[in-house]
N, C-alpha and C positions, 0 to 999 in steps of 0.2 A: 535650282527651281524643282525639281521634283523631289526632292527632301518633304517638302512638305506636301506630297501626296503619300509618298510611307510613313508619315507621321499620322493622316487620316485613317488610313488603312491599319497602321500598327494600333491605334486608340481603336478601331471597329473590331479589330479581333480581340482585345480585351476587353468589349464593353461587351459587345452583342452577343445574344443566344444564338447558337446554331438553329437552324432551321427542322424543329422535328419531324422524323418520320412519320408517316400514318396520323398526323393531326386534324381531327376531326374537323371538316368545314364550317364549324359553329366558331371554333377556337383562332381558325387559319388566318380569317379576315383582321380579327384580332390581335395576333402575332404579327401579319404584315404590318398593319399601323402603327403598331410601337415600334418595329426595327426602324421603320423609315425615321418615325419622329425624332430615334436617337440618333439616327445617321447627322438629320437634320441638325440638331443640339451639337454633333461633335463638330458641324462646319462652325456654327455661331462661335463656340470658344475658342475655332483656330482664326477667329477676325473675316471670316468668310462673310461680303454683301453683294448686295444687288445696286448695281452702277447707279451714283448720282444723275448723274450723265450718259444717255445715250445704250451704247451694247457695244459688247468683247467678242470678238469675232474668234479665235484662237484658245483650247485650252494652256498653250503655253501663256498665253497673255492671263487668265486667268490665275498660274499659278505664280505668276512672277508678281512679287510682293509691291504695293504700292502707296505710296503717301499722300492724306490731304490736310496738306499742312496750310491749306489756303483756307479764311474762314468762309468763306463763301462757298468754296465747294463742299465742306464739310458740311455746311449746312443744308446744301441740296442732297446730301448722302443720308444725312439723318430726316429729312422732308419726304424723302422717297416712300412710297406708301408701301413697296414692297419689305423694307426696312423697318416696321413699325416693330417688331417683335427683337429685332437687331441694337435699336438705339442705346439700350446699359451698355452693349457689348462695342460700342463705337465710340458711345461717352469715356468708357474706361480705357481706349487704346490711344487719346492723346493723340489721333493725327493719323496713326497708324503705326507700323504697316497694316494695310488691310489687303488682301485677298477676291477681288472684286470678279463676281461672275453672275452670267444671266443663265435665261432657262436649259441652254442646250449643253452649256458648259457643266453647269451646276447639274445636270442630267448624268452626264460623263462620270464624275466623279464620283455619286451613287452607283453608277456600274460598278465603277472600280472593286468598289466596297463590295458591292453585291455576289462581285463573281468571286472577290475572294472566300465571303462568306457562304456561299453556294447556295444564295438566294434567287428564287424565280422572277429575276428584274427585268423588265427590259424598257428600249425607248419607243414613245410614241409620237410623232411628227403630223401637225395640225398648219395651215400656212400660217406661218408667221410666229410660230411659238412649238416649242418641245416640254413634253414632262416623263414621267417614268410610270411605269405600270406596272405592279406583281399580279401572276398569274397563278392562280391558286383552283383552277377550275371555271370562278368565277372570276373577275378579275377586279383588282385596287388600286384605282388612280391616283397618284398623288404628285403633290402640286411643289416642284422645290423652288420656285420663287419666294413663295409663300408659307413654306411646309403644314399645308394639311391635304388631308384626304377628298376627292373629288369624285366626280362621274361623266359619263361623256355627255350629259346633259347640260352639265356646266361648261365646257367647251362648246356645246353647238349655240348656248345660249351668247357666252361673253365673247367669241370669236365670230359669231355669225355666220359659224356653219350649216347650209339646209340637209334636211336628211339627203335626198339625189346626190350629195358630193359625198356622204359618207363612204370608205371604202375607197373612191377614186383616188388613183396615184397615192393608195396609201394612205389618207386620209382618217386620223384614230382609227387606224391598225396598228396592231402590237408590232414593231418592228423585230427579225431574227437580226441575227451576229453578221450577214449578210449584209442586209440592208443599214446597219448601225455603222459598219466599216465606211460605206457607199455613201453614207450622210457627211460620214468626217472628212473624206477623200473632198468630197466639192467643195466644202466650209474653207478646207486647206485651198483649193482653188481660188476661193473669192480671196483670198488672203494673199494669193501669189501676183493676182490681179493688180491690187491694191500696190504694191512691190513693185509694177514693171514689169514683170520677167512673164511676158506672152506664152512663151515655152512651157515654162512649169504650170502655168494655168492650165494649159489645153492637156497637158500629159498626167495633172490630180482629175481634171475632168473625165478622162479616156480612162483612168482606173476606177473613177465612181461607178462607169456604165457600165465597164466589164466586170466588176464585180456583184452590181446590182443595176437592173433600171426600172425597177417596178414602182420608184419613188421617180418624179421626171426633173426632181430638183437640178441634176448635172447637165441632162440634156436639154431642159428649160434654158438654163444659163449657156450653154456652149453654142446653144443655135443662136441664140440670141445675139452671142457676140460677131458671129458671122456675116447676122442680117444689121445689127448697127453699131457696130464698135466707129467708135471717133475717126479710124484712121482708113481709108478708104482700100488701102493696101491689106487688110487686116480681113476684112470680108469676102465671102465667096457665097454668093447666092445660091448656088446649087449644095455647098455642104449643108446651109441654114436648110435650105426645104427636106436633103433627106432625112437631118435630125429634128426638123421640125416634126413631119409624117409620123418619124417614131414615136416622138412624146406625146403626141394628140390622137394616138392609136386608140386609147382607152377614153371617152367622153371628155371633153378638155373644160377646163375652166377659161373663161373670158382671159384671163391674162395669157393663159397657154397658147389660145385662139390669135388673140395678137400679134404675139409675138412670132405664130404661123404665117400669118399675114404680111409681118413686116419681110419675113424670109421671100416669100413669094415676089416684094413689091425688090426687095435685091436681087432677085434671079428675071427682073425683069416682067412680069405677069402681075402687072396692076388690075387686071380683071378679076382675077383670083383673089387677090389681096382682100379687093373690095367686098367682096363677095363672104369671106372669111371672116372680114371684121364685122360684116352684119350678121352673121352668126353670131359671134362674139358678144354683140350687143341682146342678141333674142335670150344667151345664155343668162345672160343678169346677175352674173358670179364673177366676179376678178378682187379676192382677197389681197391681191399685191396693189391696185389702184392702177393698173395700166391705164395710159391715155390714149382709151380705143375710139371717141370719138374724135381726137385729134387728130393719130392717126391715119384715121379715115379720111377726114380733110386732107391730110398729106397727098392721098390716094385718088383723091376727085379733085384735086386741083388744076389748072387747065394745062399745067406742065406737073405733071405727079412728080411725086419726089418719094424718098425713102427713110427711113425711120433711122436717127442718129441718137446716142446715147451720149450726150457731151458729159453727162458723168462718171462715165467710164473711167474705172483703174484708180478712184477715190474714195476713200471708206468714209459713207454718207450719212455716220454717226458713230466718231472716233471716242471713247471713251478717254482717252489719254491725248484729245486732239493739240501735237505740237510741244507735247509734254507741259501744257498750260494748267490744264484742269485740272489732272491731276499727274504726279510723277512718281517715276519708280523710286524704290527705295535706295538707299546706300547701302552699303556694306556695314558700316557702324549703327545704323540705325536698324539693321537687321540684328545684330549681334544686342542692342537696347533690348531686344524683341524677345529673344532666346534665352 
């Protein structure tokens, strides 16, 4: 599986230019954009595509070769807007194998190549998306889904990020190594939840929080689990409130406040749950689409109810659902590819 990552790094070392010391600012940005575009081209040549269906959770998923031998699936892959520049490579590859990556998985690969090349590249997180940033005094943002340079205004506009939320919970800020590792561990925790391994899920969320908790991703998910898991024996109102207060210590968005309200409800404090939900409504920014009004209705019912995540433990957007949308490549097909 990781042989493909080695191949990408080897090609990067062979074809990319080292970052020159003392490069004038007037040339540094051009060098950065050229280098990042070259990395994009390396991924294109090796069959990396954006999923025609849904999302990819783990780096290991993206590095595992996938076949698109169903014509409808292959059509969806070609019609995916992020694959416009990849169509000729898709057509030439005759159904696969492909390496399917989305924003954060592709960003990890860019970071791996950049680390070997000693490029000053970092991960950036915004709600529902990631991209990479080259720090050269001034910053160069690069969109790994589409292979072009962007700026912060691009993300504020297209992801609806209010200026007042920039920097909160790390939104649009350059991530350091610890923050990137913490993000990865939280993503692994999500994958363990989908596999039904609750102990490992909790372990990876706790690893993430111990490594870095300036981004609330892990804490939010952990206290949501304690507040709204579908099995009552998994819930713990006291822990939910404890983690929730920590996660929302920095002024939170509506999603974080909604989860804190659910934590209060699970802990039996419906008055605080209602008050917190009203604050969430006033914040008027919930990028993950929490059911704020719906949850408020639960708390205000004549017989108040707690929140319940009935979809917990299921991948809501699998790019290989049941191995029917796209299947993993066989050894024979991999031999053909090489």
